[in-house]
N, C-alpha and C positions, 0 to 999 in steps of 0.2 A: 289631800292626797294628790301627788303629781301623776302625770301621764304614765311614767314608767311603772309606778306601783299599780295603777289600774290595769295596765297591760299584763303585768305579771300575774295579778289575781285572776284575770280573765283566762290566761293560758293555763294556770293551775286548775281552774274550774273545768276547762275543756278537757284536760288530761284525766281528771277524776271521772268525768262523764264518759270518756272513751273507755276507761277501765271498767265502768259499769256495763257498757255495751259488750265488752269482751266477756265478762262474767255471765251476762244474760244469755248471749248466743251460745257460749260454751255449755252452760248448764242445760239449755233447751236441747242442744244436739246430743249431749251425753245421755239425756233422758230418753231421747228417741232411740239411740243405739242400745240402751239398756233394755228397752221393752221390745225392740224389733230386730236388733242386729244379731248376726251369727258369725261363726268363724269359718263358714264354708265359702270358698272362693266362687266367683260368679263370672261367667262369660269369658271375656278376653284375659282375665287374670290367670286362667289355667294355661293359656298359651304363652303369654308374655313372661309371667313369673314361674309357673310350675313346669313348663316345658323348656323355657329358655334361660331365664336369669339364674334361678337357684341351682339347678343341676350343674350348669357351666361354672358357676361361682364355686361350688363345692369341689369339682374335679380340676379346677385351675385353668379351664379353657376360656373363661370369660376375659375379654380384653377391654382396656379403657375405651377404645373406639366404639365398643358395643353400647355404651351408655348413650351415645349420640345417634345411634341408628333410629330410623323412623318406625313408628307404630301407626299404621294407617296413614293419615295425612299429618301426623304430629311427631315432633321430637320431644320425648318425655324424660329428658335427662334427670330432672330433679325427682321425679317419681321413682325412677329406677334406683337412683342413689339412696333415697329415703328407704325404699323397701329392702334393699340389700343391707343397709345399715341396721334396720330393725331385725332382719333375719339373722344377721351375725350376732347381734347382742343377745337376742332372745334364744338363739339356738334352734329355732323352728319357725315355720311359716304360720302366721296367725293373723288373718284378716281383721279380727276383732281389735287387735293392737293397732292396725292401720286405721280403723274407724275412729278410735279415740284420738290418735295423733291428728287425723284429718279434722276432727271437731276443733282441736286447738288451732290448726291452720286457718280454718274458716272464721273462727271467732277473732283471730288476729287480723284478718283482712277486713272484717266488719269494723273492728275498733280503729284500725288504721284509717279507713274511709271516714269514720265519724270524726276522728281527731283532725284530719286534714280539712274537712269542710268547716269544722268549728274554728280552727285556727285561721283559715283563709277568710271566713265570713266576718269574724270579729263582731258578732251581734250582741254580745253581752249575755248575762245570766238568763234573762227572759227568753232570748232566742235560742240559747244553747240547748236547753232541755228538750224542746220540741224536735230539734234536729237529732239529738241522741235517741229519743224515743222512736222517731221515724226510722232511723237506721236499724235499731234493734228489732223493731217489728218486721221490717223488710227481710231481715236475715234469720228469722225463725225458720227452723229446718223443714217444716212439713211440706212446703211447696217444692223444696229441693231434695226430697227424700231419696231420690235415686243416687245422688252423689253421697248423701249422708250415710247410706246403708251399703255402699259398695266400696270396699277398702282401696281398690285400684284407682279411684277417682281423685286422689290427691293432686293430680295434674291440673284439675280445675282450680283448686285453691292456690296452687303456685302461680298459675297464669293470672288469676284475679289479683293476687297480692302484688306481684311484680309489675303488672300493667297499671295498677292504681298508683304505685310509686313513680313509674315513668311518666304518667300523665301529670302528676303533681309537680315533679321537678322540671320536666321539659315544657310544661305549660305556663311557666312563669314568663311574664312579658320581658322581652329582651334577655332571655336566659343566658347566663354566663357563669364562669367560675365553677365551683364545686357542684352546683346544681346541674349544670349541663353534663358533666362527666358522670355524676351519680345517676342522672336520668338515663344516659346512654347505657350504663351498666345494668340498671334495672330493666330497661327495654330489651337488651341483649339476653339477660337471664330469662325474661318472659318468652323469648323465641324458642328457648330450650325447655319450656314448660308445657306449652300446648299451642296449637295453631292460632287461637284467638288473639294472642299477643301480636301477631303480624298486622293486626288492624289498628294498633296503637298509633303508628305513624300516620295512618289515614286520618284519624281524629285530630292529631296535632296539626297536620297540614291544613285541615279544614278550619281550625281555629286561627292559624296564621292568615289564611285567606279572609276570614271574617274581620280580623283586625285591620287588614289592609283596605278592605272595602269600606268599613265604617269610617276610616280616616281619609279615604279617597286618595291614598298614595301608598307607595311601597318605600319603606325606609330601611336604614341599616339594621334597625332592631328586628325587622321582619326577616332579614337574611340570617341573622344570628339564630332566630327561632326555627327557621325552616331547615337548615342544613342538618341538625341532628335527626330530625324526622325523616329526611330524605335518606340519610345514612342507614337508619333502622329499616326503612322500606327496601333499600337495596339488599340488606342482609336478609330480610324476610324472603325476598324473591330468590336469593341464592340458596336458602335453606328449605324452600318449598318442596313438597313431596306429592306426587300424583299416584293415585291408586286406580288402575284401569277398571278393576271390578266395580268400583263405586260410580262409574260414569252413568250407569242406569238410574242411580239415585238422584242425580242432579235434575233441577227443574228443566222440563222439556219445552216450555213455552213461556212467553212473557206473562201471560195470564196466570199460569201456574205459579210462577215466581212471585207475582204481585200479590196473589191471595195468601201465599205462605208468609210473605214479608209482612203483610198487614196483620196476620194472626200473631206473629212474633211481637210486633209493635203494640198490639192490643193486650199483651199479657199484663195482668192476670185475667182480663176479660177475653181470653184468646178464642173462645168459641164463637165470638161475633166480631169479624174483622173490622167492621165499621167503627168499633170502639176505639181503634187506633187514632182516629181523627180527634176524638174527644180527649183521650188520655194524654196525648202529646201536644195538646193545644198550648199549655203554658210555656213549654220549652220553645215551640215553634214561634209563639208570639214574641218572646224575648229576642230570638235570633233575627226574625224579620224586622223588628223595631230597630235593632242595631244596624242591620243592612241599610235601612232607610234613613239612618241618621237621627232617629227620633229619641234615642236614649243612649247613655253610656253604661258600660258594665259596672255593676256594683261590686263591692268587696266579695271575693270568693266566687263570683259568677263564672269566670273563665274555667275554673276547675270543674264546676258543676256542669257547664256546657260540654266540656271535654268528656266527662263520664257519660253524659247522655249521648254524645256523638259516637263514642266508642260502642255503646250498646246498640245504637242504630246500625252501625257498620256490622256488628255481630249478627243482628237480625237479617241484614241483607245477605251476608255470607251463608247463614243457616238456610235461608230460603233458596239460594242457588245450589248449595251442595247437597241438600236433602229434600228439595221441593217435590220430587217425584217418588219419594220413599213411602208416602202414606202416613208417616209419623204425625204430620201436622193436620190430618184430616179433621180431627175433632178439637184439638187444642195444641198446646206446645209441650213437647216431652219434658219431663221433670229435670232431666240432666242439663238442660239449657237455662234453667231458672237462675242459677248463680250469676250468670252474665246479664240476663235481661232485667234483673231486679234493680240494676242501676238506673234504668230508664224511668220507672215511676218515682224513684227517690229524687232524681234530678227534676222531674216535672213538679213534684210536690214542693221542692225548694223554690222553683220558679214561680209557682202559684202564690206562695206566701210573699215573695218579693214584690210581685205585681200588686197585691193587695196593700202592702206597706207603702208602695209608691203612690198608689191611688189615694190613700189616706193623707199622705204628706202633701199632695197636690191640693187636696180639699181644705187644708188649713186646720185650724183648731176646731172648727165646727164639723169637720168631716166632709159633708157634701153628698149629693146624690150619687156622684160617680163612685165614691168610696163605698157607699152602701151597696150599690149594684155589684161592685167588684167583690165585696165580702160574701154576698149571696151566691154569686157565680162560683167563687172559690169553694164555699161550703158544699155546694151541689156537686162540684167536680170531685172534692174529697170523698163525699158520700158514694159517688159512682165507683171510685177506686176501691173503697173499703168493701163495697158490695161484691165486687169481683174477687177481691182477696178472700173475703169470708166464704163466698160460694165455692171457689176453687179449694180452699182449705177444707171445707166440709166434705166436698166430693173426695178429696184425697184421703181424708180420715176414714170415710166410710168404705171406700173401695180398696185402699192399700194398707193403711197403717193399722186400723182396728183389726182387720182380719189377720194381719201379720202378728199383732200382739196376742190374739187368741190362740194362734198356732205357730208360735215363733220357731219351734223346733222342726217344722215341716221340711225346710231345706236340708237340715241335718239328717233327718230320717231318710230322705230320698237319696242323699249322697252316700250314706252308710249302707243302704239297701243295695245300691249299685256296686259299692266296694265289695260287698260280701258275695253277691250273685254274679256280677259282671254282665247282667242282663239289662239292656236299655229299656226293656218293656216296663220296668218299674217306674219309668218316667212318663209312660204313655197316658195321655189325657190329663196330665197335671198342668196347672197354670205356668205360663212361661217364666214368670219371675221366681218360681220355686225350683225350677230345673237348673242345675249348675251350669250346663253348657248345651247349646243346641246340637253339638256334635259329641256323642258319647265317647268317640275315640280319643278326643283331646283329654278327657278326664281319665280314661283308661291308661293313656300313655304316661300320665303323671303318677297314677297310683302304682303302676308296674315298673316305674323307673327305679332301679336299685340305688341310684344316687340320692333319691328322696326318702329312703328308708330312715325312719327315726326323726324326720323333720317335717312331717305333714302336719296340718292343723290339728289341734288337740282332739276335736271330735272324731277325727279319722285315725287317731292312734291313742285311744283312751287308756291303754295299758302303760303308757310311758308318762313320766313326770313332765309337767308343763314347764316352759321356760320362765325366767324371772319376769319378763315383761307381760307374759300371758297371765301370770298369777296376779301381778299388780293391777292390770286392767280389769280383771274379774272382781277384784276387791273394790275398785273405783265404781264399777257398774253394779255392785251389790249382788254378784253371782258366785260368791264363795261357797 
């Protein structure tokens, strides 16, 4: 069999494994939505969708420019476009439809990540399966339950997907041709998805700098690689949005920022900041070794380093923007998990590569260095799995299982307020069950004549459901 046939078989095998990752992540997230999801909007969805998007869309006052207006620090064009599309096709607002579509978007991002790592690494069948299993395991939805159960959070999945594409295409050494323009398009689209995509050029510039340092010179290839990243950075700066009310949430000291940063880097062992040093040792080892000129990048390594670097940049931004909010006092809020998950994935890949290199250096007999590397890698993997299992167990016990036992609690609270108009029905209830911290936001939507007949099914049970609502309930087994 010639090289071309071998490459084709390897690529087909990678495609099949990526498809399996898609199905596993999709099935797991749909299962979570089926047992714990509701059609009651939550928090900002009432303001952005219920008070802004849908009423204006129905009375014809919504303008194209409104899709690009900021929501907090973010421009969420794709989420607004998706939501108004679903609303128009379905004929009513239904967060449960959004949750199912969001599950598909997240599964697509996970499969895309797996496919890119598999294709770039070229490790063959024996190495492909562990990579696919690792990505599928990392993207199981329990640790990212917040985004999985809040229909408004499709912005996270758009940001993740576009950013991964931009990193892959613009991270190619000496990038040129279609990849450069496709990468710029993906990076630009990411800037209109959520603020996190603004850090994609930061990771890209970091990689260009790493390549220059390890080669001890700046070449024309570095210039070709850096200008698209600089262009995206300029665009990100031009599109930035500041919210004065959020200034109090920002880290107030270097110490506060540092502790929050370490907690984010230590995810899923986020309750012990020192764990960041252990969990990120493989990635740090590879980067430092390249800076010192002790090793050259292996196949697929630059893309993995980029993903890890982007996650580190995200952790730094989270620590600065929300360091004083108190959210990170015990661990990392679930809504950030979809970004931070790239960091343990990147470190796991680096750990396996380091062991493989140690075995190659030891020759046919292996050698003591290879054995030590294998033991250290196994211990590191166990430490990561302990954190993942511990956080999963806590999340199941505190969030998911209680929600499964009383899934209709948010519906009952929303309906009780709709009937009585008395916010006292929410008094003493857990925050995650209350539709909005401000009852007037919910009241404004319920009393808006433009929303008559198009409220979520649970808030208008006397009316027939839209076609997407019926289809989603069939998929979730709720007929």
